[in-house]
C-alpha positions in Angstrom: -42.8 -39.5 15.3 -39.1 -40.0 14.4 -35.8 -38.7 15.6 -35.0 -36.6 18.7 -38.0 -34.4 19.5 -39.0 -32.5 22.5 -42.3 -33.5 24.2 -45.4 -32.0 22.5 -46.2 -28.4 23.7 -49.6 -29.8 24.8 -47.8 -32.2 27.1 -46.0 -29.4 28.9 -47.8 -27.2 31.5 -46.6 -23.8 30.3 -44.4 -22.0 27.8 -41.9 -21.3 30.6 -41.5 -25.1 31.2 -41.0 -25.7 27.5 -38.3 -22.9 27.5 -36.4 -24.7 30.3 -36.8 -28.1 28.7 -35.4 -26.7 25.4 -32.4 -25.4 27.3 -31.8 -28.7 29.2 -29.4 -29.8 26.5 -26.4 -27.8 25.2 -26.3 -27.1 21.5 -23.4 -29.5 20.9 -25.2 -32.3 22.8 -28.5 -31.7 20.9 -26.5 -31.7 17.6 -24.8 -34.9 18.5 -28.1 -36.6 19.3 -29.6 -35.4 16.1 -26.7 -36.6 14.0 -26.8 -40.0 15.6 -30.6 -40.3 15.0 -30.2 -39.2 11.4 -27.9 -42.1 10.8 -30.2 -44.6 12.6 -33.2 -43.3 10.6 -31.4 -43.3 7.3 -30.5 -47.0 7.9 -34.2 -47.7 8.2 -34.8 -47.3 12.0 -37.9 -45.9 13.5 -39.0 -44.4 16.8 -40.4 -46.3 18.5 -38.1 -49.1 17.7 -38.1 -52.7 18.8 -35.1 -54.4 20.5 -34.8 -56.6 17.4 -34.5 -53.5 15.2 -31.8 -52.0 17.3 -29.9 -55.3 17.6 -30.0 -55.5 13.8 -28.7 -52.0 13.5 -25.8 -52.7 15.8 -25.0 -56.0 13.9 -24.9 -54.2 10.6 -22.4 -51.6 11.8 -20.3 -53.8 14.0 -16.7 -53.7 12.9 -17.5 -50.7 10.7 -18.2 -48.1 13.4 -16.1 -47.7 16.5 -17.6 -49.3 19.6 -17.6 -45.9 21.3 -19.7 -44.6 18.4 -22.2 -47.4 18.6 -22.5 -46.9 22.4 -23.2 -43.2 21.8 -25.8 -44.1 19.2 -27.6 -46.2 21.8 -27.6 -43.2 24.2 -29.2 -41.1 21.5 -31.8 -43.8 20.7 -32.6 -44.0 24.4 -33.0 -40.2 24.6 -35.2 -40.2 21.4 -37.6 -42.7 23.1 -37.7 -41.3 26.6 -38.3 -37.7 25.5 -41.4 -38.9 23.6 -42.7 -41.0 26.4 -41.8 -44.4 24.9 -40.3 -47.3 26.7 -36.5 -47.6 26.2 -35.8 -50.7 24.0 -32.0 -50.3 24.6 -32.5 -51.7 28.1 -33.6 -55.1 26.7 -31.4 -58.1 27.2 -31.2 -58.6 23.4 -29.6 -55.2 22.8 -27.3 -55.6 25.8 -26.1 -59.0 24.8 -25.6 -57.9 21.2 -23.4 -55.0 22.3 -21.5 -57.2 24.7 -20.8 -59.6 21.8 -19.6 -56.8 19.6 -17.2 -55.6 22.3 -15.8 -59.2 22.6 -15.4 -59.7 18.9 -14.4 -56.2 17.7 -13.0 -54.6 20.9 -9.6 -53.0 20.8 -7.8 -50.4 22.8 -9.1 -46.9 22.2 -6.7 -44.6 20.5 -5.5 -41.9 22.9 -3.3 -38.9 22.4 0.1 -39.1 24.0 0.5 -36.8 27.1 2.9 -33.9 27.0 4.8 -34.5 30.2 6.6 -31.9 32.2 10.0 -32.7 30.6 8.4 -32.7 27.1 6.9 -29.3 27.8 10.2 -27.9 29.0 11.9 -28.9 25.7 9.0 -27.4 23.7 9.2 -24.1 25.6 12.9 -23.9 24.7 12.0 -23.7 21.0 9.6 -20.8 21.4 11.0 -17.6 19.8 10.9 -14.2 21.7 8.3 -12.7 19.4 4.7 -11.6 19.8 3.5 -14.9 18.5 6.0 -16.7 20.7 4.8 -14.9 23.8 1.2 -16.0 23.0 2.2 -19.6 22.4 4.2 -19.8 25.6 1.3 -18.5 27.7 -1.1 -20.8 25.9 1.0 -24.0 26.4 1.7 -23.2 30.1 -1.9 -22.2 31.0 -3.2 -25.2 29.1 -0.9 -27.6 30.9 -1.1 -26.1 34.4 -4.9 -25.7 34.2 -5.4 -29.1 32.6 -7.6 -27.3 30.0 -9.3 -28.7 27.0 -8.6 -26.7 23.8 -12.2 -25.5 23.8 -11.6 -24.1 27.2 -8.4 -22.4 26.2 -10.0 -20.5 23.4 -12.9 -19.5 25.6 -10.7 -18.0 28.4 -11.2 -14.2 28.7 -9.1 -11.6 30.4 -11.9 -10.8 32.8 -12.0 -14.5 33.8 -8.6 -14.2 35.5 -7.8 -12.8 38.9 -4.1 -12.2 39.7 -3.1 -12.8 43.3 0.2 -13.0 45.3 0.1 -16.8 44.8 -0.8 -16.9 41.2 -3.9 -16.8 38.9 -7.4 -17.7 39.9 -9.0 -18.8 36.6 -12.8 -18.9 36.4 -14.1 -21.2 33.7 -17.7 -20.1 33.0 -18.7 -23.4 31.4 -17.0 -26.6 30.4 -17.8 -30.1 29.2 -18.2 -31.3 32.8 -20.2 -28.3 33.8 -23.2 -28.3 31.5 -25.2 -26.4 34.1 -23.0 -23.4 33.8 -22.2 -23.0 37.5 -18.6 -22.2 36.7 -15.4 -23.6 38.2 -12.3 -21.9 39.7 -8.8 -23.2 39.0 -5.6 -22.1 40.7 -2.6 -21.5 38.5 0.4 -21.2 40.9 3.5 -19.2 40.3 6.5 -21.2 39.2 9.3 -21.9 41.6 12.0 -21.9 38.9 12.7 -20.2 35.6 9.4 -21.5 34.1 6.4 -19.6 35.4 2.9 -19.8 33.9 1.9 -16.6 35.7 4.8 -14.6 34.3 4.1 -16.0 30.8 0.4 -15.0 30.9 1.2 -11.6 32.3 3.9 -11.0 29.6 1.4 -11.9 26.9 -1.4 -9.8 28.3 0.9 -6.7 28.4 1.8 -7.2 24.8 -1.9 -7.8 23.8 -3.0 -4.6 25.6 -6.6 -5.6 26.1 -8.4 -5.7 29.5 -11.4 -7.6 28.2 -12.1 -10.3 25.6 -10.4 -13.5 24.5 -6.9 -14.1 25.9 -5.6 -16.2 23.0 -6.1 -14.4 19.6 -5.0 -14.9 16.1 -1.9 -13.0 14.9 -1.2 -11.8 11.4 2.1 -12.6 9.6 3.1 -9.0 10.3 2.6 -9.5 14.1 -0.7 -7.7 14.4 -2.9 -9.1 17.1 -6.5 -9.6 16.0 -9.6 -9.2 18.1 -10.7 -12.7 16.9 -10.0 -15.6 19.3 -8.1 -18.6 18.2 -10.0 -21.6 17.0 -9.7 -24.9 18.9 -8.1 -26.3 15.7 -5.5 -23.6 15.8 -4.6 -24.6 19.4 -4.1 -28.2 18.2 -1.8 -26.9 15.4 0.3 -24.9 17.9 0.7 -27.9 20.1 1.8 -30.1 17.2 4.2 -27.4 15.9 6.2 -27.3 19.1 5.9 -31.0 19.6 7.7 -31.4 16.3 10.3 -28.8 17.3 11.0 -30.9 20.4 11.7 -33.9 18.2 8.5 -35.8 19.0 6.0 -37.3 16.5 3.2 -34.7 16.1 0.8 -37.4 14.9 0.7 -38.9 18.4 -0.3 -35.6 20.1 -3.5 -33.6 20.0 -5.3 -30.7 21.8 -5.9 -33.1 24.7 -2.2 -33.8 25.3 -1.7 -30.8 27.6 -4.6 -32.0 29.8 -3.4 -35.6 29.8 0.2 -34.4 30.4 -0.7 -32.5 33.6 -2.6 -35.5 35.0 0.1 -38.0 34.2 3.0 -35.7 35.4 1.2 -34.9 38.6 0.7 -38.6 39.3 4.3 -39.3 38.6 5.2 -36.7 41.2 3.0 -38.4 43.8 0.2 -35.8 43.8 -2.9 -37.4 45.3 -5.7 -38.3 42.9 -8.2 -36.0 44.6 -5.9 -33.0 44.1 -5.4 -33.9 40.5 -9.2 -34.2 40.0 -9.5 -30.7 41.7 -7.5 -29.4 38.8 -8.9 -31.5 35.9 -12.5 -31.5 37.0 -12.9 -35.3 36.8 -15.7 -36.6 39.1 -14.1 -39.9 39.9 -10.8 -41.7 40.0 -11.9 -44.1 37.3 -12.6 -41.2 34.9 -9.2 -39.6 35.9 -7.4 -42.9 35.2 -8.3 -42.6 31.5 -6.2 -39.5 31.4 -3.2 -40.8 33.2 -1.4 -42.4 30.3 1.4 -45.0 30.0 3.9 -42.5 31.4 2.7 -43.5 34.9 3.3 -47.3 34.4 6.7 -47.2 36.2 5.7 -45.0 39.1 5.7 -47.1 42.3 5.6 -50.2 40.1 4.9 -53.4 42.1 7.7 -55.2 40.2 10.4 -52.7 41.2 12.0 -55.2 43.6 15.5 -55.6 42.3 
């Protein structure tokens, strides 16, 4: 048996159990595992594999594939073994030492998108035209920033997922990267205290869109006609880069994650506690959150600020 396969039907007590086992992984996770295993098998790997085989695989691709990619491949190899009842060869000292050596020799800082800070966003918003497309883009940028949303979450937001209250918007995310069990998560989007208000921007866009259900952020034709089709996550990245360029920043340094990173960094700069930031971003720990608080926080309460 090779690749990532579910346990044999004969090993499961019932069809119902198999149904839940098949749904234990999201489609994207399953696809990622399968792509990783396809690469390993094409190289000459097998399941079960020996620690020596996996160490050789890592060695052959060290310096060619990113360390994060190699680490993900190991996770997929582990899953392919454990799901078929085999011992996990990735746990061996040989594989661990090989990976540690690769990190020491080839390790380098992971490329990260620059955060769109509060001041950056303010300049970007000043370049948005008062058009139908402009109203959509303003609502998208503000909701993405204040909600610390991923671009995949932005395009998945539906009108019926939002509840408008006297304090702002309660946004219900039905599923996200950190909520694979689909329990959902509520995020508060407060009203602005100045001239920039995410709630007013979203309300203005919804009034122009004129739909009470379906995707909030939709494609718009050159003639200004609003489509029923939701934006793609690639389109969200394009919108962000467009206004980043308008603001005089280098669009190559920014991505669809820049709004999310920007909220985390800006909130940290303003002294918001880490647990309150995590309440908005959905991070489970401070260590995970720290990866999103970019260099913009280096000078906040800096220990060397003594002069």
